[in-house]
C-alpha positions, -999 to 999 in steps of 0.1 A, spaced: 0 0 0 12 35 -8 22 58 20 -3 83 4 -32 58 2 -35 64 -35 -57 46 -59 -51 66 -90 -24 90 -102 -28 112 -133 5 122 -150 12 149 -176 43 166 -187 58 194 -207 94 199 -216 100 221 -186 79 204 -159 55 176 -150 23 174 -130 11 145 -109 -26 147 -98 -33 127 -67 -49 132 -33 -73 157 -50 -44 181 -57 -21 189 -86 16 186 -77 40 203 -100 77 195 -104 105 210 -125 124 187 -149 161 186 -148 169 201 -182 202 182 -184 181 149 -185 149 160 -202 160 168 -237 127 158 -254 90 159 -246 88 121 -247 115 117 -221 94 142 -200 63 120 -204 82 89 -193 97 106 -163 62 118 -152 49 82 -154 79 69 -136 75 94 -108 38 86 -106 46 48 -103 70 56 -74 39 66 -54 27 30 -57 -9 37 -68 -33 11 -80 -35 28 -114 -15 54 -134 -31 75 -162 -11 93 -189 -22 110 -221 9 100 -239 1 76 -267 38 69 -271 44 58 -235 13 36 -235 21 21 -268 57 13 -260 52 1 -225 24 -23 -235 45 -37 -264 20 -24 -290 48 -2 -305 85 -8 -309 109 15 -291 128 27 -322 148 55 -305 176 40 -283 175 68 -257 139 59 -248 146 22 -241 158 27 -204 127 48 -196 104 22 -212 120 -6 -193 117 14 -160 79 17 -166 75 -20 -175 
């Protein structure tokens, strides 16, 4: 069980920051610009951070993250593979 008693976490990201919505509040965090070089990396990091809260369910609006982590799509860009593996 999560220390926050979470059932669902909603994740979203931009290139500069990401938002996790849980506990009926939006929580905003800045990305490390040395790490987040693309919007897709930002989306993966938001989902990874959401999973660290150990919710029952994580939502994201990123088709790329969902497609790659559920094996519907190949991870064609090598720099996204470690992020995809971390989510799986």
